[in-house]
C-alpha positions as CSV (number, residue, x, y, z in Angstrom):
1,X,114.8,150.8,102.7
2,X,114.0,152.9,100.5
3,X,117.0,154.6,99.0
4,X,116.1,158.1,98.2
5,X,114.8,158.5,101.3
6,X,117.6,157.2,103.0
7,X,120.1,159.1,100.9
8,X,118.1,162.2,100.5
9,X,117.6,162.2,105.0
10,X,121.7,161.6,105.1
11,X,122.3,164.8,102.3
12,X,120.1,166.9,104.0
13,X,121.8,166.0,107.9
14,X,125.3,166.2,106.4
15,X,124.3,169.5,104.5
16,X,123.2,171.0,107.5
17,X,126.0,170.0,109.9
18,X,128.1,172.0,107.5
19,X,126.0,175.1,108.1
20,X,125.5,175.0,103.9
21,X,122.5,176.1,102.5
22,X,120.9,174.7,99.7
23,X,122.5,177.0,97.5
24,X,125.3,176.9,98.7
25,X,125.3,172.5,98.6
26,X,124.7,173.6,94.8
27,X,127.3,175.9,93.9
28,X,130.0,173.6,95.4
29,X,128.2,170.2,93.8
30,X,127.5,172.3,90.2
31,X,124.4,171.1,90.6
32,X,120.8,172.9,90.7
33,X,119.6,174.1,94.4
34,X,115.9,173.1,92.7
35,X,117.6,169.8,92.1
36,X,119.1,169.7,96.1
37,X,115.5,170.6,97.0
38,X,113.6,167.8,95.1
39,X,116.6,165.1,96.7
40,X,115.7,166.2,99.8
41,X,112.0,166.0,99.3
42,X,112.6,162.0,98.2
43,X,111.2,163.6,94.8
44,X,113.8,163.0,93.2
45,X,116.4,159.8,92.1
46,X,119.8,160.6,91.2
47,X,123.1,159.7,89.2
48,X,125.8,158.1,90.4
49,X,128.0,161.1,89.0
50,X,125.5,163.2,90.9
51,X,125.8,160.8,94.3
52,X,129.9,161.3,93.7
53,X,129.7,165.4,93.2
54,X,127.5,166.2,96.3
55,X,129.8,163.8,98.3
56,X,132.5,165.9,97.1
57,X,130.8,168.9,97.8
58,X,129.8,167.6,101.5
59,X,133.6,166.5,101.3
60,X,132.0,163.2,102.7
61,X,133.0,159.5,102.0
62,X,130.0,158.5,99.5
63,X,129.4,155.3,101.0
64,X,128.1,157.6,104.2
65,X,125.3,158.7,101.5
66,X,123.5,155.6,102.0
67,X,123.9,154.4,105.7
68,X,120.6,153.9,107.0
69,X,120.3,154.9,110.6
70,X,119.5,152.8,113.1
71,X,115.9,152.6,114.6
């Protein structure tokens, strides 16, 4: 499992399900849009504090961002 890819993929999935742009998610989470983009493109690891901020902004349980889809 590549945790960076799993997290980035899940974040993008939940963001688009909530019809949020990267900029809107960035604003809600207090993070920068380019940081959100880098996570979704698997170019950036993420601090645990920011994981919680993103989960809160997406209004989901934190663990859901780490679940790998069945292939």
